[in-house]
C-alpha positions as CSV (number, residue, x, y, z in Angstrom):
1,X,-10.3,10.8,-28.5
2,X,-6.6,10.8,-29.2
3,X,-4.7,9.9,-26.1
4,X,-1.3,11.7,-25.7
5,X,-0.2,10.0,-22.5
6,X,3.4,10.8,-23.5
7,X,2.6,14.4,-22.8
8,X,3.1,13.6,-19.1
9,X,6.5,12.0,-19.6
10,X,9.1,13.4,-17.1
11,X,6.5,15.5,-15.4
12,X,5.9,15.4,-11.6
13,X,2.2,15.0,-10.8
14,X,0.5,15.4,-7.5
15,X,-2.9,13.9,-7.0
16,X,-4.6,14.8,-3.7
17,X,-7.2,12.2,-2.9
18,X,-4.9,9.8,-4.7
19,X,-6.0,7.0,-2.3
20,X,-9.6,7.4,-3.2
21,X,-11.6,6.2,-6.2
22,X,-11.4,9.0,-8.7
23,X,-7.7,9.8,-7.9
24,X,-6.5,6.2,-8.0
25,X,-8.3,5.6,-11.3
26,X,-6.7,8.7,-12.8
27,X,-3.3,7.4,-11.6
28,X,-4.0,4.1,-13.4
29,X,-4.2,6.0,-16.7
30,X,-1.2,8.1,-15.9
31,X,0.9,5.0,-15.0
32,X,1.3,4.4,-18.7
33,X,3.4,7.5,-19.0
34,X,6.9,8.2,-17.7
35,X,5.6,10.7,-15.1
36,X,6.5,10.7,-11.4
37,X,3.2,10.4,-9.7
38,X,2.6,11.4,-6.0
39,X,-0.6,10.1,-4.4
40,X,-1.5,12.2,-1.4
41,X,-4.2,10.9,1.0
42,X,-4.9,9.8,4.6
43,X,-6.2,6.4,3.5
44,X,-5.3,4.4,0.4
45,X,-7.6,2.0,-1.4
46,X,-6.5,-1.3,-3.0
47,X,-6.1,0.3,-6.4
48,X,-3.6,2.9,-5.2
49,X,-1.8,0.4,-3.0
50,X,-1.3,-1.9,-6.0
51,X,0.0,0.9,-8.1
52,X,2.5,2.0,-5.5
53,X,3.8,-1.5,-5.0
54,X,4.2,-2.2,-8.7
55,X,5.9,1.0,-9.8
56,X,9.0,2.9,-8.8
57,X,7.5,6.0,-10.4
58,X,4.5,6.2,-8.1
59,X,4.9,7.5,-4.5
60,X,2.7,7.5,-1.4
61,X,2.3,10.7,0.6
62,X,0.3,10.2,3.7
63,X,-1.0,13.6,4.8
64,X,-4.1,15.3,6.1
65,X,-5.4,18.3,4.1
66,X,-6.3,20.0,7.4
67,X,-2.7,19.7,8.7
68,X,-0.7,22.5,7.1
69,X,2.8,21.2,8.0
70,X,2.0,17.8,6.5
71,X,0.7,19.3,3.3
72,X,3.7,21.7,3.1
73,X,6.2,18.8,3.5
74,X,4.3,16.8,0.9
75,X,4.4,19.6,-1.6
76,X,8.1,20.1,-1.1
77,X,8.7,16.4,-1.7
78,X,6.6,16.3,-4.9
79,X,7.5,19.8,-6.3
80,X,4.7,19.1,-8.9
81,X,4.4,20.4,-12.4
82,X,0.7,19.5,-12.4
83,X,-1.8,19.2,-9.5
84,X,-5.1,17.3,-9.6
85,X,-6.8,18.4,-6.4
86,X,-9.4,15.6,-5.8
87,X,-9.0,15.3,-2.0
88,X,-12.3,16.2,-0.2
89,X,-14.8,15.1,2.4
90,X,-17.8,13.8,0.5
91,X,-21.2,13.9,2.3
92,X,-24.3,15.1,0.5
93,X,-26.6,15.1,3.5
94,X,-28.6,18.3,4.1
95,X,-27.4,18.4,7.7
96,X,-25.6,21.6,8.8
97,X,-24.2,19.9,11.8
98,X,-21.7,18.4,9.3
99,X,-20.6,21.9,8.0
100,X,-17.6,22.5,10.3
101,X,-15.9,19.3,9.3
102,X,-16.7,19.8,5.6
103,X,-15.4,23.3,5.8
104,X,-12.1,22.2,7.5
105,X,-11.4,19.7,4.7
106,X,-12.9,21.1,1.6
107,X,-12.1,24.8,2.1
108,X,-9.4,25.2,4.7
109,X,-7.6,22.1,3.3
110,X,-7.7,23.7,-0.2
111,X,-6.2,26.9,1.2
112,X,-3.4,24.8,3.0
113,X,-2.6,23.2,-0.4
114,X,-2.6,26.5,-2.3
115,X,-0.3,28.2,0.3
116,X,2.0,25.2,0.3
117,X,2.4,25.5,-3.5
118,X,3.1,29.2,-3.6
119,X,6.8,28.7,-4.3
120,X,6.1,26.0,-6.8
121,X,6.1,27.0,-10.5
122,X,3.4,24.6,-11.6
123,X,1.8,24.6,-15.0
124,X,-1.7,23.4,-14.0
125,X,-4.0,23.1,-11.0
126,X,-7.2,21.0,-11.6
127,X,-9.9,21.1,-9.0
128,X,-12.6,18.4,-8.8
129,X,-15.8,20.4,-8.0
130,X,-19.3,19.1,-8.4
131,X,-22.5,19.6,-10.4
132,X,-24.3,20.0,-7.1
133,X,-23.2,23.6,-6.9
134,X,-25.9,24.4,-9.5
135,X,-28.6,23.5,-7.0
136,X,-32.4,23.7,-7.6
137,X,-32.9,27.3,-8.9
138,X,-31.2,27.0,-12.3
139,X,-33.0,25.8,-15.4
140,X,-31.6,22.9,-17.6
141,X,-29.2,22.2,-18.9
142,X,-26.7,23.5,-16.3
143,X,-24.0,25.6,-17.9
144,X,-20.9,27.3,-16.5
145,X,-22.4,30.8,-16.7
146,X,-25.2,30.1,-14.3
147,X,-25.1,31.5,-10.7
148,X,-24.4,28.7,-8.3
149,X,-27.2,27.7,-5.8
150,X,-25.9,25.1,-3.4
151,X,-28.4,23.1,-1.4
152,X,-26.2,21.2,1.1
153,X,-23.1,21.9,3.3
154,X,-21.1,19.8,0.9
155,X,-22.0,21.8,-2.3
156,X,-21.6,25.0,-0.3
157,X,-18.1,24.2,0.6
158,X,-17.3,23.2,-2.9
159,X,-18.4,26.5,-4.4
160,X,-16.5,28.3,-1.6
161,X,-13.4,26.3,-2.6
162,X,-14.0,27.3,-6.3
163,X,-13.9,31.0,-5.3
164,X,-11.0,30.5,-3.1
165,X,-9.0,28.8,-5.8
166,X,-9.8,31.5,-8.5
167,X,-9.2,34.4,-6.1
168,X,-5.9,33.0,-4.7
169,X,-4.6,31.9,-8.1
170,X,-5.3,35.2,-9.9
171,X,-3.7,37.1,-7.1
172,X,-0.6,34.8,-7.2
173,X,-0.6,34.7,-11.1
174,X,-1.1,30.9,-10.9
175,X,-3.0,28.8,-13.4
176,X,-6.2,26.9,-12.3
177,X,-9.1,25.0,-13.8
178,X,-12.4,24.2,-12.1
179,X,-13.9,20.9,-13.2
180,X,-17.6,20.6,-12.3
181,X,-18.0,16.9,-12.4
182,X,-21.4,15.3,-12.8
183,X,-22.3,11.7,-11.8
184,X,-19.9,8.9,-12.8
185,X,-19.7,5.1,-12.4
186,X,-17.2,2.3,-13.1
187,X,-15.7,-0.9,-11.8
188,X,-14.3,-1.2,-8.3
189,X,-16.4,1.8,-7.1
190,X,-17.1,1.9,-3.3
191,X,-20.6,1.4,-2.1
192,X,-21.3,5.0,-1.1
193,X,-22.6,5.7,-4.7
194,X,-26.0,4.8,-6.1
195,X,-25.0,2.5,-8.9
196,X,-22.4,0.6,-6.8
197,X,-24.9,0.2,-3.9
198,X,-27.4,-1.2,-6.3
199,X,-25.0,-3.5,-8.0
200,X,-23.6,-4.8,-4.7
201,X,-27.2,-5.5,-3.4
202,X,-28.1,-7.4,-6.6
203,X,-24.9,-9.4,-6.4
204,X,-25.9,-10.5,-2.9
205,X,-29.5,-11.2,-4.0
206,X,-30.7,-8.6,-1.5
207,X,-33.6,-6.3,-1.7
208,X,-32.7,-2.8,-2.8
209,X,-34.7,0.1,-1.3
210,X,-34.8,3.3,-3.2
211,X,-37.0,6.4,-3.8
212,X,-39.5,6.5,-6.6
213,X,-36.5,7.5,-8.7
214,X,-38.0,10.3,-10.7
215,X,-34.8,12.3,-10.5
216,X,-32.8,12.6,-13.7
217,X,-29.0,12.4,-13.6
218,X,-26.2,12.8,-16.1
219,X,-23.7,9.9,-16.0
220,X,-20.2,9.3,-17.4
221,X,-18.1,6.2,-17.1
222,X,-15.0,6.7,-15.0
223,X,-12.7,5.9,-18.0
224,X,-14.4,8.6,-20.1
225,X,-14.3,11.1,-17.2
226,X,-10.6,10.7,-16.6
227,X,-9.9,10.8,-20.4
228,X,-11.6,14.2,-20.5
229,X,-9.6,15.4,-17.5
230,X,-6.3,14.4,-18.9
231,X,-7.1,15.9,-22.3
232,X,-8.1,19.2,-20.7
233,X,-4.8,19.2,-18.7
234,X,-2.9,19.3,-22.0
235,X,-4.7,22.5,-23.3
236,X,-3.7,26.0,-22.5
237,X,-7.2,27.0,-23.4
238,X,-8.5,25.2,-20.3
239,X,-6.6,27.5,-18.0
240,X,-8.5,29.8,-15.6
241,X,-11.8,28.2,-16.8
242,X,-14.8,26.5,-15.2
243,X,-15.7,23.4,-17.2
244,X,-18.6,20.9,-16.9
245,X,-17.5,17.3,-17.2
246,X,-20.6,15.5,-18.3
247,X,-22.4,13.6,-21.1
248,X,-25.0,16.2,-21.7
249,X,-27.8,13.6,-21.4
250,X,-30.0,12.5,-18.5
251,X,-31.7,9.4,-17.4
252,X,-34.3,8.8,-14.6
253,X,-32.8,7.0,-11.6
254,X,-35.6,4.4,-11.7
255,X,-35.0,3.6,-15.3
256,X,-31.3,3.3,-14.7
257,X,-32.0,0.9,-11.8
258,X,-34.5,-1.1,-13.8
259,X,-32.0,-1.4,-16.7
260,X,-29.3,-2.8,-14.4
261,X,-31.7,-5.2,-12.6
262,X,-33.1,-6.4,-15.9
263,X,-29.7,-7.2,-17.2
264,X,-29.4,-9.7,-14.4
265,X,-33.1,-10.7,-14.4
266,X,-33.4,-9.4,-10.8
267,X,-36.1,-6.8,-11.2
268,X,-37.9,-8.4,-8.2
269,X,-35.2,-7.2,-5.9
270,X,-36.0,-3.5,-6.6
271,X,-38.2,-1.8,-4.0
272,X,-38.9,1.4,-5.9
273,X,-40.6,4.0,-3.6
274,X,-39.5,2.4,-0.3
275,X,-37.5,5.5,0.6
276,X,-38.5,9.2,0.9
277,X,-36.8,11.8,-1.2
278,X,-34.2,14.1,0.4
279,X,-35.2,17.5,1.5
280,X,-34.5,20.0,-1.3
281,X,-34.0,17.2,-3.7
282,X,-32.5,18.2,-7.1
283,X,-34.9,16.7,-9.6
284,X,-32.8,17.2,-12.7
285,X,-29.1,17.4,-12.8
286,X,-28.1,17.4,-16.5
287,X,-25.1,19.3,-17.7
288,X,-24.4,21.4,-20.8
289,X,-21.2,20.0,-22.3
290,X,-20.9,22.6,-25.1
291,X,-17.8,24.2,-23.6
292,X,-16.1,20.8,-23.0
293,X,-16.7,19.7,-26.6
294,X,-15.5,23.0,-28.0
295,X,-12.3,22.8,-26.0
296,X,-11.6,19.2,-27.1
297,X,-12.5,19.8,-30.7
298,X,-9.7,18.6,-32.9
299,X,-8.5,16.1,-30.3
300,X,-11.2,13.6,-31.3
């Protein structure tokens, strides 16, 4: 891919969830431009803190998406040209006692952000949705024309946020892009993801308990994921679109775990089958990236 990082020179960029993994990694790539980057979050990881301390073009905005006045003040300070809305509460449990909090952050927080930006003449709003909105009722590979079928409170609030963004933005004549992001991995990833949990256990020479691992997943490296996101944000053709961000290929979780363990000669630490599957487990989550490749054609 041809990287045109100078596209962002002199632009003001707001990244909600900028203190988290995906947002801070995107900020690392944008730091090579001459953009003014505003990282909005309630907590900031070591990656984002290092960026803020080392650059006079990267700014920290401590704000809670559920607090309208804090979000409004932050949007006024940033007055962004481009918004990457990555801020969310992430919990994939099939437990509806979690719904209220997920709704407050993922849906109501998104509305707070949209309303706070009404007077801002921005050129792009990019929302990090999830492949989990496809659920268990759609056949493979998942494509953007399929009817969503969420299976958890988390994926339900994500599809609600998608509809909220498209409805609000079309009414206000604002641009938006929905990014349905599949699984990803990379260095410095927190331990609430499968690959990072596995790697941390192996590094500590601890037993790693997992299911039988028959689920198939579509993985992208974080660098490739953010490369795609930044390229899409430079294209008018991506506006008002839903786009899968994925590799288009799947691998069984047990095979992935075995590959990682074998690379360190620690297969004996894997306890495959020690855990039960989740209720309503999604057995295959593989994306169709035809639309993504078509949009990026000519930028390779």
